[in-house]
C-alpha positions in Angstrom: -60.9 -57.2 -5.6 -58.0 -58.1 -3.4 -58.3 -58.5 0.4 -55.6 -56.9 2.5 -54.3 -59.1 5.3 -55.4 -62.3 3.6 -54.2 -64.7 0.9 -55.0 -63.8 -2.6 -54.4 -65.5 -6.0 -53.0 -62.8 -8.3 -51.5 -62.7 -11.8 -47.9 -61.8 -12.5 -48.0 -58.8 -14.8 -44.4 -57.5 -14.8 -40.9 -58.7 -14.2 -38.1 -56.6 -12.7 -34.6 -57.2 -11.4 -35.8 -57.0 -7.8 -38.9 -59.2 -8.1 -42.2 -59.3 -10.0 -45.4 -57.2 -9.8 -48.8 -58.8 -9.4 -52.1 -57.3 -10.5 -53.8 -55.7 -7.5 -56.7 -54.4 -9.6 -58.0 -50.8 -10.0 -57.8 -50.1 -6.3 -54.2 -51.0 -5.7 -52.5 -51.3 -9.1 -49.4 -53.4 -9.5 -48.1 -54.8 -6.2 -44.4 -55.8 -5.7 -43.5 -59.4 -4.8 -39.8 -59.1 -3.8 -37.4 -61.4 -5.5 -36.6 -63.5 -2.5 -40.3 -64.6 -2.4 -40.8 -65.3 -6.1 -41.2 -69.1 -6.7 -38.6 -70.5 -9.0 -39.7 -70.7 -12.6 -42.4 -68.0 -12.3 -43.3 -66.3 -15.6 -45.6 -63.5 -16.8 -49.2 -64.5 -16.7 -48.7 -67.1 -13.9 -51.1 -67.0 -11.0 -49.5 -67.0 -7.5 -51.0 -67.2 -4.1 -49.7 -64.3 -2.1 -50.4 -62.6 1.2 -51.0 -58.9 0.9 -50.0 -56.5 3.7 -48.1 -53.3 4.5 -44.3 -53.2 4.9 -42.3 -51.1 7.4 -42.7 -48.1 5.1 -46.5 -48.7 5.1 -46.3 -49.6 1.4 -48.6 -52.3 0.1 -46.5 -55.4 -0.6 -46.9 -59.1 -1.4 -45.2 -62.2 0.0 -45.5 -65.9 -0.5 -44.7 -66.4 3.2 -47.8 -67.3 5.3 -48.3 -65.5 8.5 -49.6 -67.2 11.7 -53.0 -65.6 11.2 -54.9 -63.5 8.7 -57.3 -60.6 9.1 -60.5 -61.9 10.7 -58.7 -64.7 12.6 -57.6 -65.5 16.1 -54.0 -66.5 17.0 -51.8 -66.8 20.1 -48.7 -64.7 19.4 -45.6 -63.8 21.2 -44.9 -60.2 22.3 -41.4 -59.3 21.2 -41.3 -55.6 22.2 -43.3 -52.8 23.8 -43.2 -49.1 22.8 -45.1 -45.9 23.6 -47.3 -46.8 20.6 -48.2 -50.3 21.8 -46.9 -53.8 21.8 -45.5 -55.6 18.8 -46.1 -59.3 18.3 -44.4 -61.8 16.0 -47.0 -63.1 13.4 -44.5 -64.7 11.1 -43.8 -61.7 8.7 -40.8 -59.2 8.6 -43.1 -56.4 9.9 -44.4 -57.2 13.4 -48.1 -56.9 14.3 -49.0 -53.9 16.3 -51.5 -54.1 19.2 -52.2 -50.5 20.3 -52.5 -49.8 24.0 -56.2 -49.0 23.5 -56.7 -52.5 22.2 -55.1 -54.3 25.2 -57.3 -55.7 27.9 -54.2 -55.8 30.1 -50.8 -54.3 29.5 -48.7 -56.6 27.4 -45.2 -57.7 28.4 -42.2 -58.9 26.3 -41.8 -62.7 25.9 -45.4 -63.4 26.9 -47.9 -64.9 24.5 -51.4 -63.4 24.0 -54.5 -64.4 22.1 -55.3 -61.7 19.6 -57.8 -61.0 16.9 -56.5 -59.4 13.7 -58.5 -56.7 11.9 -58.1 -53.7 9.6 -58.1 -50.4 11.5 -60.2 -48.1 9.3 -58.7 -45.0 10.9 -55.0 -45.8 10.1 -55.5 -48.4 7.4 -53.2 -50.7 9.2 -53.5 -54.4 10.1 -53.6 -54.5 13.9 -54.4 -56.9 16.7 -56.6 -56.6 19.7 -57.3 -58.6 22.8 -60.7 -56.8 23.1 -62.2 -59.2 20.6 -65.7 -59.6 22.0 -66.7 -56.6 19.8 -65.9 -58.6 16.7 -68.0 -61.6 17.6 -71.7 -62.2 17.0 -71.9 -59.3 14.4 -73.9 -61.5 12.1 -76.8 -64.0 12.7 -75.6 -67.4 13.8 -77.0 -69.9 11.3 -75.7 -73.1 12.8 -77.6 -76.4 13.2 -77.5 -78.7 16.2 -74.9 -81.4 15.6 -73.0 -79.3 13.1 -69.2 -79.5 13.3 -67.4 -76.2 13.7 -63.9 -74.8 14.3 -63.4 -73.2 17.6 -60.7 -71.2 19.4 -60.7 -71.1 23.1 -60.7 -67.4 24.1 -61.4 -67.3 27.8 -61.8 -69.6 30.8 -64.9 -68.8 33.0 -66.6 -70.2 36.0 -68.9 -72.1 33.7 -66.3 -73.5 31.4 -64.5 -72.3 28.3 -65.7 -69.5 26.1 -64.9 -70.0 22.4 -64.9 -68.2 19.1 -66.9 -70.3 16.6 -65.5 -70.1 13.1 -63.8 -66.8 14.2 -67.2 -65.2 14.1 -69.5 -66.2 16.9 -69.4 -66.9 20.7 -70.0 -70.4 22.2 -69.4 -72.2 25.4 -67.9 -75.6 26.3 -69.2 -76.3 29.8 -66.8 -77.8 32.3 -68.8 -81.0 32.3 -68.3 -81.3 28.6 -64.6 -80.6 28.7 -61.8 -83.2 28.6 -58.2 -83.3 27.7 -55.9 -80.3 27.8 -57.9 -77.2 27.0 -56.3 -73.7 27.3 -56.8 -70.2 26.0 -55.6 -70.0 22.4 -56.2 -73.7 21.6 -57.9 -74.5 18.3 -60.0 -77.6 18.0 -63.1 -79.0 16.3 -66.4 -79.0 18.2 -70.1 -79.7 17.6 -73.1 -77.4 18.2 -74.9 -79.0 21.1 -77.7 -76.5 21.7 -78.8 -73.0 20.5 -80.6 -71.3 23.3 -83.6 -69.0 22.9 -81.4 -66.0 23.6 -79.0 -67.1 20.8 -76.3 -68.4 23.0 -74.6 -71.5 21.7 -73.5 -74.5 23.8 -70.7 -76.7 22.3 -69.6 -80.3 22.7 -66.2 -81.7 21.9 -67.8 -85.0 20.7 -70.5 -85.9 18.2 -74.0 -85.9 19.7 -76.0 -88.9 20.5 -75.3 -92.4 19.1 -72.9 -91.0 16.5 -70.1 -90.4 19.0 -70.3 -94.0 20.3 -70.4 -95.4 16.7 -67.3 -93.4 15.7 -65.4 -94.4 18.8 -66.4 -98.1 18.4 -64.8 -98.1 14.9 -61.7 -96.4 16.3 -61.4 -99.0 19.2 -61.7 -101.9 16.8 -59.1 -100.4 14.4 -56.7 -99.8 17.3 -57.1 -103.3 18.5 -56.4 -104.7 15.1 -53.2 -102.6 14.9 -52.1 -103.7 18.4 -52.5 -107.5 17.8 -55.9 -107.6 19.5 -55.0 -106.0 22.9 -55.1 -102.6 24.5 -54.0 -102.0 28.1 -57.0 -99.8 29.0 -60.4 -100.6 30.6 -63.4 -98.7 32.0 -61.3 -98.5 35.2 -58.5 -96.5 33.5 -58.1 -92.8 34.3 -59.8 -90.1 32.1 -56.3 -88.8 31.2 -55.1 -92.2 30.0 -58.3 -92.8 28.0 -58.0 -89.3 26.4 -54.3 -89.8 25.4 -55.3 -93.0 23.5 -58.7 -92.2 22.1 -59.2 -88.4 22.5 -62.5 -88.9 24.1 -64.2 -88.6 27.5 -64.2 -91.5 30.0 -68.0 -91.6 29.9 -68.2 -92.1 26.1 -65.4 -94.7 26.3 -67.3 -96.7 28.9 -70.5 -96.6 26.8 -68.5 -97.7 23.7 -66.7 -100.7 25.1 -69.9 -101.7 26.9 -71.7 -101.8 23.6 -68.8 -103.7 22.0 -68.8 -106.2 24.8 -72.6 -106.8 24.4 -72.0 -107.3 20.7 -69.3 -109.9 21.6 -66.7 -108.0 19.6 -64.4 -107.6 22.6 -63.8 -109.1 26.0 -62.8 -107.0 29.0 -60.2 -108.3 31.4 -58.4 -106.7 34.4 -55.3 -105.9 32.3 -57.2 -104.4 29.3 -59.5 -105.2 26.4 -59.1 -108.0 23.9 -60.4 -108.3 20.4 -62.6 -111.3 19.7 -61.7 -112.5 16.3 
């Protein structure tokens, strides 16, 4: 069964002058893939990865173009127009994505970007976007383990830190004390489950937990030194921003790491930077 608003691998079942048809199964029948999207050399019986959506005439259609987001995902998209129906956002396909007025937390404006969640509207059968995405999170039990790596999208900045969507399905929080580098609404990054509270709320960390984060960074520091002829102009006195730009880590973790490497006599720390002991 094909999934509307997502990538599907479908079989070419018919060739015509204006494209090919792919098999959409009993529910959708043959679906047109217009000629301009047909890969060169495509033949009957070939399997093609296509995105299925509705065109400007609300007819189901296939494309080999990949949108900026699929149904069930978050994306930060640019608003290109507003109408009495709602706002239209560019999501990388010829037909723009509608965000109805009823699905806007605040009125959208042209040439502004907004984080939206894509879903299938059961009433209209359309693929639409919403900024009221909290209702789509935490609909299923969260079965994560402490220390597990997850994909997160920053959805909101709060007094406590940054609220995130975990794997496009659950809510989590990166506390301000755990945040480093440039974090903003719409940014996607990897994180680690730090704690699952009794009430089900999930705390996140941008680094591996415990000794693992120090071990990983130690290897990275040594490799960087080897590539830079044994010297890096950074120490435990460097700014958090400078450390993040080089190693994508917090200053606290960096200090622990080079302290450990110093004790192991793998590096020496001078005023101008750190040196590899060969």
